[in-house]
C-alpha positions as CSV (number, residue, x, y, z in Angstrom):
1,X,-9.8,-4.0,14.7
2,X,-10.9,-0.3,14.7
3,X,-10.2,-0.1,10.9
4,X,-12.4,-3.2,10.2
5,X,-15.2,-1.6,12.2
6,X,-14.8,1.7,10.5
7,X,-15.2,-0.1,7.2
8,X,-18.3,-1.9,8.4
9,X,-16.5,-5.4,8.2
10,X,-17.2,-8.1,10.8
11,X,-14.4,-10.5,11.5
12,X,-16.3,-13.7,11.2
13,X,-17.4,-12.7,7.6
14,X,-13.7,-12.8,6.5
15,X,-13.2,-16.2,5.0
16,X,-10.5,-15.4,2.3
17,X,-7.3,-13.5,2.4
18,X,-5.5,-12.9,-1.0
19,X,-1.9,-12.0,-0.8
20,X,-0.9,-10.3,-4.3
21,X,2.6,-9.7,-2.8
22,X,4.6,-10.5,0.1
23,X,6.5,-7.3,0.5
24,X,6.0,-5.9,4.2
25,X,4.4,-2.7,2.9
26,X,1.6,-5.0,1.7
27,X,1.4,-7.6,4.4
28,X,2.9,-6.3,7.8
29,X,-0.6,-6.2,9.1
30,X,-0.9,-10.1,9.0
31,X,0.7,-10.5,12.4
32,X,-1.7,-8.3,14.1
33,X,-4.6,-9.8,12.2
34,X,-3.8,-13.4,13.2
35,X,-3.8,-12.4,16.9
36,X,-7.4,-11.4,16.7
37,X,-8.7,-13.8,14.1
38,X,-7.2,-16.9,12.3
39,X,-10.4,-18.7,10.9
40,X,-9.4,-17.8,7.3
41,X,-7.6,-19.3,4.2
42,X,-4.8,-17.5,2.5
43,X,-4.2,-17.6,-1.2
44,X,-0.9,-16.6,-2.7
45,X,1.5,-17.6,-5.5
46,X,3.9,-20.4,-5.2
47,X,7.0,-18.0,-4.7
48,X,5.1,-16.2,-1.8
49,X,4.3,-19.4,-0.1
50,X,7.6,-19.8,1.8
51,X,7.7,-16.1,2.7
52,X,4.5,-16.5,4.6
53,X,6.5,-18.9,6.8
54,X,9.7,-16.9,6.9
55,X,7.9,-13.7,7.6
56,X,4.9,-14.6,9.7
57,X,5.4,-18.3,10.8
58,X,2.3,-19.3,8.8
59,X,2.4,-22.8,7.5
60,X,-1.2,-23.9,7.4
61,X,-4.4,-23.0,5.6
62,X,-2.5,-21.7,2.5
63,X,-3.6,-22.2,-1.0
64,X,-1.2,-21.7,-3.8
65,X,-2.8,-20.1,-6.8
66,X,-1.5,-19.5,-10.4
67,X,-2.4,-18.1,-13.7
68,X,-6.1,-18.4,-14.5
69,X,-7.1,-20.0,-11.2
70,X,-10.6,-19.1,-9.9
71,X,-11.9,-18.7,-6.5
72,X,-15.6,-18.4,-6.1
73,X,-16.5,-16.3,-3.0
74,X,-20.3,-16.3,-2.9
75,X,-23.0,-13.9,-4.0
76,X,-22.0,-14.5,-7.7
77,X,-18.6,-13.1,-7.1
78,X,-15.4,-14.9,-8.3
79,X,-11.8,-13.9,-8.3
80,X,-9.4,-14.8,-11.3
81,X,-5.8,-14.9,-10.5
82,X,-3.2,-13.4,-13.0
83,X,0.5,-14.2,-12.6
84,X,2.5,-11.1,-12.7
85,X,6.1,-12.1,-11.7
86,X,8.7,-9.3,-11.5
87,X,6.2,-6.5,-10.8
88,X,8.0,-5.7,-8.6
89,X,9.0,-9.0,-6.7
90,X,9.0,-12.5,-8.3
91,X,5.9,-13.6,-6.2
92,X,3.5,-10.8,-7.6
93,X,0.0,-11.7,-8.8
94,X,-2.9,-9.5,-9.7
95,X,-6.4,-10.5,-8.8
96,X,-9.6,-9.7,-11.0
97,X,-12.9,-9.7,-9.6
98,X,-15.2,-10.9,-12.5
99,X,-18.7,-9.4,-11.5
100,X,-17.5,-5.9,-10.9
101,X,-14.6,-6.2,-13.3
102,X,-12.3,-4.8,-10.6
103,X,-8.6,-5.4,-11.1
104,X,-6.6,-5.4,-7.9
105,X,-3.2,-4.7,-9.7
106,X,-0.7,-4.7,-6.6
107,X,2.3,-2.6,-7.5
108,X,1.2,-2.3,-11.1
109,X,-0.3,1.1,-12.0
110,X,0.8,2.5,-8.6
111,X,1.8,6.1,-7.6
112,X,3.4,7.8,-4.8
113,X,1.5,10.2,-2.6
114,X,-2.3,10.8,-2.1
115,X,-5.1,13.2,-3.2
116,X,-8.3,14.2,-1.3
117,X,-10.2,11.8,-3.6
118,X,-9.8,8.2,-3.3
119,X,-10.8,7.7,-6.9
120,X,-10.2,9.6,-10.2
121,X,-14.0,10.4,-10.3
122,X,-13.9,13.5,-8.2
123,X,-10.6,14.7,-9.5
124,X,-10.0,17.8,-11.5
125,X,-7.5,17.6,-14.4
126,X,-5.0,19.6,-12.6
127,X,-5.0,16.9,-9.8
128,X,-4.4,14.2,-12.4
129,X,-1.6,16.1,-13.9
130,X,0.2,16.3,-10.5
131,X,-0.6,12.6,-9.8
132,X,1.0,11.7,-13.2
133,X,4.4,13.0,-12.0
134,X,4.1,11.0,-8.8
135,X,3.1,8.0,-10.9
136,X,6.3,8.4,-12.9
137,X,8.4,8.9,-9.7
138,X,6.9,5.7,-8.4
139,X,7.7,3.9,-11.6
140,X,11.3,5.0,-11.8
141,X,11.9,4.2,-8.1
142,X,10.1,0.9,-7.9
143,X,9.4,-0.7,-11.2
144,X,11.8,0.7,-13.8
145,X,14.3,-2.2,-13.3
146,X,11.5,-4.5,-14.3
147,X,10.0,-2.7,-17.5
148,X,9.9,-5.9,-19.4
149,X,7.7,-7.7,-17.0
150,X,5.6,-4.6,-16.3
151,X,4.9,-4.3,-20.1
152,X,3.7,-7.9,-20.1
153,X,1.4,-7.2,-17.0
154,X,-0.1,-4.1,-18.6
155,X,-1.2,-6.2,-21.6
156,X,-2.6,-8.8,-19.3
157,X,-4.6,-6.1,-17.6
158,X,-5.8,-4.7,-20.9
159,X,-7.0,-8.2,-21.8
160,X,-9.3,-8.3,-18.8
161,X,-11.0,-4.9,-19.9
162,X,-11.3,-3.8,-16.3
163,X,-14.0,-1.2,-15.1
164,X,-12.0,-0.5,-12.1
165,X,-8.3,-0.6,-11.3
166,X,-7.2,-0.7,-7.7
167,X,-3.6,-0.5,-7.2
168,X,-1.7,-1.3,-4.0
169,X,-0.4,2.3,-4.0
170,X,-2.0,5.4,-5.0
171,X,-5.5,6.2,-6.4
172,X,-8.3,3.8,-7.6
173,X,-9.2,4.4,-11.2
174,X,-12.9,4.2,-12.1
175,X,-13.7,7.0,-14.5
176,X,-10.8,6.6,-16.9
177,X,-9.0,3.2,-16.5
178,X,-7.3,3.7,-19.9
179,X,-5.5,6.8,-18.7
180,X,-3.4,4.8,-16.2
181,X,-2.9,1.9,-18.5
182,X,-1.7,4.3,-21.2
183,X,0.5,6.1,-18.9
184,X,2.2,2.8,-17.9
185,X,2.5,1.7,-21.5
186,X,4.5,5.0,-22.1
187,X,6.7,4.6,-19.0
188,X,7.5,1.0,-20.3
189,X,8.5,2.4,-23.7
190,X,11.0,4.9,-22.1
191,X,13.2,1.7,-21.3
192,X,14.1,1.5,-24.9
193,X,16.1,4.8,-24.6
194,X,13.9,7.4,-26.2
195,X,11.7,9.1,-23.8
196,X,10.4,12.7,-24.1
197,X,12.2,15.3,-26.2
198,X,14.0,16.9,-23.1
199,X,17.1,17.1,-21.2
200,X,17.9,16.3,-17.5
201,X,20.8,18.5,-16.2
202,X,21.9,16.9,-13.0
203,X,24.6,18.9,-11.3
204,X,26.8,18.7,-8.3
205,X,29.3,21.5,-7.2
206,X,31.3,21.8,-4.0
207,X,32.4,25.4,-4.6
208,X,30.1,26.7,-7.3
209,X,32.5,26.3,-10.3
210,X,30.8,23.5,-12.0
211,X,27.5,25.4,-11.3
212,X,28.6,28.2,-13.5
213,X,29.0,25.6,-16.3
214,X,25.6,24.2,-15.5
215,X,24.0,27.7,-15.9
216,X,25.7,28.2,-19.2
217,X,24.2,24.8,-20.4
218,X,20.8,25.9,-19.3
219,X,21.1,29.1,-21.4
220,X,22.2,27.0,-24.5
221,X,19.2,24.7,-24.1
222,X,16.8,27.6,-23.6
223,X,18.3,29.3,-26.8
224,X,17.7,26.0,-28.8
225,X,14.2,25.5,-27.6
226,X,14.9,22.3,-25.8
227,X,12.8,21.6,-22.7
228,X,14.9,20.7,-19.8
229,X,15.0,20.2,-15.9
230,X,18.0,21.2,-13.9
231,X,18.4,19.7,-10.4
232,X,21.2,19.7,-7.9
233,X,22.3,16.1,-7.1
234,X,23.3,16.7,-3.5
235,X,20.1,18.2,-2.2
236,X,17.5,16.4,-4.4
237,X,16.1,12.9,-3.2
238,X,17.2,10.1,-5.4
239,X,13.6,9.2,-6.4
240,X,13.0,12.7,-7.9
241,X,16.4,12.4,-9.8
242,X,15.3,9.0,-11.2
243,X,11.9,10.4,-12.0
244,X,13.4,13.0,-14.4
245,X,16.1,10.7,-15.7
246,X,13.4,8.2,-16.7
247,X,11.6,10.8,-18.9
248,X,14.5,12.5,-20.4
249,X,16.1,11.4,-23.7
250,X,19.2,13.4,-23.0
251,X,21.1,13.4,-19.6
252,X,23.8,16.0,-19.0
253,X,25.8,15.4,-15.7
254,X,27.8,18.5,-14.6
255,X,29.9,17.7,-11.5
256,X,33.4,18.2,-10.0
257,X,36.1,15.7,-9.6
258,X,36.5,14.5,-6.1
259,X,39.8,12.6,-5.1
260,X,40.3,11.3,-8.8
261,X,36.6,10.4,-9.1
262,X,33.3,11.7,-9.8
263,X,31.6,13.9,-7.0
264,X,30.3,11.2,-4.7
265,X,26.6,12.2,-4.9
266,X,26.8,12.3,-8.7
267,X,28.5,8.8,-9.0
268,X,25.7,7.4,-6.7
269,X,23.0,8.9,-8.8
270,X,24.5,7.6,-12.1
271,X,25.1,4.2,-10.6
272,X,21.3,4.1,-9.5
273,X,20.3,5.1,-13.1
274,X,22.3,2.0,-14.2
275,X,20.6,-0.1,-11.6
276,X,17.2,1.2,-12.8
277,X,18.0,0.5,-16.3
278,X,17.9,4.2,-17.5
279,X,19.4,3.0,-20.9
280,X,20.1,4.2,-24.4
281,X,20.1,7.9,-23.5
282,X,22.2,10.6,-25.0
283,X,24.7,11.6,-22.5
284,X,27.3,14.1,-21.7
285,X,29.7,14.9,-18.8
286,X,31.5,18.1,-18.0
287,X,32.9,19.4,-14.7
288,X,35.5,21.2,-12.9
289,X,38.7,19.9,-11.2
290,X,41.6,21.5,-9.4
291,X,44.6,19.2,-9.9
292,X,44.3,15.8,-11.6
293,X,40.7,15.5,-13.1
294,X,39.2,12.0,-13.1
295,X,35.4,12.8,-13.0
296,X,34.9,12.2,-16.7
297,X,36.8,8.9,-16.6
298,X,34.7,7.7,-13.6
299,X,31.6,8.8,-15.3
300,X,32.3,6.7,-18.5
301,X,33.4,3.8,-16.4
302,X,30.1,3.7,-14.7
303,X,28.2,3.8,-18.0
304,X,30.2,1.0,-19.4
305,X,30.2,-1.2,-16.2
306,X,26.4,-0.9,-15.8
307,X,26.0,-1.7,-19.5
308,X,23.8,1.4,-20.0
309,X,24.4,1.8,-23.7
310,X,24.4,5.6,-23.5
311,X,25.3,7.5,-26.8
312,X,28.0,9.5,-25.3
313,X,29.1,12.8,-26.5
314,X,32.9,13.4,-25.7
315,X,33.0,14.6,-22.1
316,X,35.0,17.8,-21.2
317,X,36.8,18.7,-17.9
318,X,38.1,22.0,-17.1
319,X,40.3,23.5,-14.3
320,X,38.7,25.7,-11.7
321,X,36.3,28.3,-13.0
322,X,35.2,27.8,-16.6
323,X,36.9,30.2,-19.1
324,X,35.3,31.6,-22.2
325,X,37.3,28.9,-24.1
326,X,35.9,26.2,-21.8
327,X,32.4,27.5,-22.4
328,X,32.8,27.5,-26.0
329,X,34.0,23.8,-26.2
330,X,31.2,22.9,-23.8
331,X,28.6,24.5,-26.1
332,X,30.0,22.7,-29.0
333,X,29.4,19.5,-27.1
334,X,25.9,20.4,-25.9
335,X,24.9,21.4,-29.4
336,X,25.9,17.8,-30.4
337,X,23.6,16.5,-27.6
338,X,20.8,18.5,-28.9
339,X,21.2,17.3,-32.5
340,X,21.4,13.7,-31.4
341,X,18.1,14.1,-29.4
342,X,16.4,16.0,-32.4
343,X,17.6,13.2,-34.7
344,X,15.5,10.7,-32.7
345,X,12.4,12.8,-33.1
346,X,13.0,13.3,-37.0
347,X,13.8,16.9,-36.6
């Protein structure tokens, strides 16, 4: 109630509630709202209809809307509904207010985090550059699995020529709506396998031996002029790992063997890359073992099982601390990764 008062909204003036998406981070307020006011009509997609009952016990005063349906709400304002299934749930719709040309885009065009300003109008370029990293983290974490559907919804958004884009997560875009649409088109394109001309080194070491090799690989990439990010898999949140994986054309996994398999935090990270459809990358595995090895085999098994279609350079396992010969062999493989990446960018 306090939030409505702060916004200058009187309960009795609320006649329509549009639900673009039923996930509780968008709708958990419904129970509390219905306790204080229920004289409203709900509008949602057909897939969302049943979830209203399952989540909130709501079965009446619900209007199902679909692609192109229009709701006139008075004072010359009307809402056009745009179907966007799969962004990020099957029930998703976007809502376009025709008079102000405002697109309420739900999860589409979302970002993690927040800035001082609610819209891009007051943001400096450095703020927008930072926000872009959080857009990419959001995309990789929430939407990457559904890139085909997201691509379709971006084109639908462009077709409306919006003046304002108001996502369900992140900042409202008013000054430059094309910036966020262009960013999302770019994220969608990464699903094809070729992203930025850069490498992600994701590393996991129990006793520091694999980290020695990771440092050696960093030095090779620096010498070759290849941009890279190197992050420890066991102390980095999964969202950040996915963020950098999504934008990298090359992914190098450096991790030890653990009980005949890949170091568990690394195997989980690679599994999730598969789930999020980080596909078509140039990949390479190397890592230390004590007795049997097995990390390489497990890494390749995940790539195959998840149908990730990576262009894999032959992996390399070494015993204990990497010797000069181990480093030489790994360097040959890393240079092959570099060549494959450069070939994609006609270099």
